[in-house]
PLY file of the C-alpha trace (Angstrom):
ply
format ascii 1.0
element vertex 66
property float x
property float y
property float z
element edge 65
property int vertex1
property int vertex2
end_header
-60.86 92.20 -68.05
-58.03 93.46 -65.48
-59.76 94.51 -62.65
-57.21 95.31 -59.29
-54.46 92.92 -59.59
-57.12 90.22 -60.60
-58.36 88.88 -64.12
-61.89 88.36 -64.59
-62.60 85.38 -67.28
-65.68 85.07 -69.48
-66.50 81.62 -70.88
-69.62 81.13 -73.01
-70.32 77.47 -73.09
-73.10 75.54 -75.08
-74.08 71.81 -75.31
-75.16 71.05 -78.24
-73.60 72.00 -82.14
-74.57 74.69 -84.08
-76.87 76.78 -85.26
-77.49 78.33 -81.79
-80.32 79.90 -80.51
-79.65 82.81 -77.66
-80.56 80.84 -74.85
-78.07 77.89 -75.74
-75.24 80.08 -74.70
-74.58 80.08 -71.26
-71.78 82.54 -69.29
-69.27 81.59 -66.96
-67.38 84.20 -64.94
-64.05 83.14 -63.35
-61.78 85.40 -61.12
-58.12 84.88 -61.53
-54.83 85.99 -59.94
-52.15 86.79 -62.07
-50.26 83.41 -61.52
-53.59 81.20 -61.95
-54.05 83.20 -65.60
-50.38 82.48 -66.75
-51.01 79.08 -65.45
-54.29 78.73 -67.50
-52.24 79.93 -70.42
-49.35 77.62 -70.13
-51.99 74.63 -69.94
-53.97 76.08 -72.82
-50.63 75.88 -74.82
-49.87 72.33 -73.99
-53.51 71.04 -74.86
-53.36 72.88 -78.22
-50.04 71.23 -78.90
-48.35 74.59 -79.28
-45.49 76.34 -77.46
-45.72 79.87 -75.99
-44.27 82.82 -78.32
-40.90 83.91 -77.18
-40.16 87.39 -78.15
-37.47 88.00 -75.38
-34.67 87.01 -77.71
-35.41 89.35 -80.87
-33.70 92.78 -81.41
-35.58 96.26 -82.03
-35.64 95.83 -85.70
-36.79 92.57 -85.81
-39.61 93.32 -83.23
-40.46 96.55 -85.82
-40.25 95.10 -89.16
-40.86 91.28 -88.12
0 1
1 2
2 3
3 4
4 5
5 6
6 7
7 8
8 9
9 10
10 11
11 12
12 13
13 14
14 15
15 16
16 17
17 18
18 19
19 20
20 21
21 22
22 23
23 24
24 25
25 26
26 27
27 28
28 29
29 30
30 31
31 32
32 33
33 34
34 35
35 36
36 37
37 38
38 39
39 40
40 41
41 42
42 43
43 44
44 45
45 46
46 47
47 48
48 49
49 50
50 51
51 52
52 53
53 54
54 55
55 56
56 57
57 58
58 59
59 60
60 61
61 62
62 63
63 64
64 65
């Protein structure tokens, strides 16, 4: 959720395998600046062994009809 130049990130964590009871889920809230959110995104792409999508070089028709 974005609010006033900051991004609020809600992460839900559990410490045991499924099935989970309602009380097993622990929410954590983080408030990030735009730059921190970008850095987190890049870190997650790297951790997953992926690269961020690059849509800048695609023309109008390629974006519309993919």
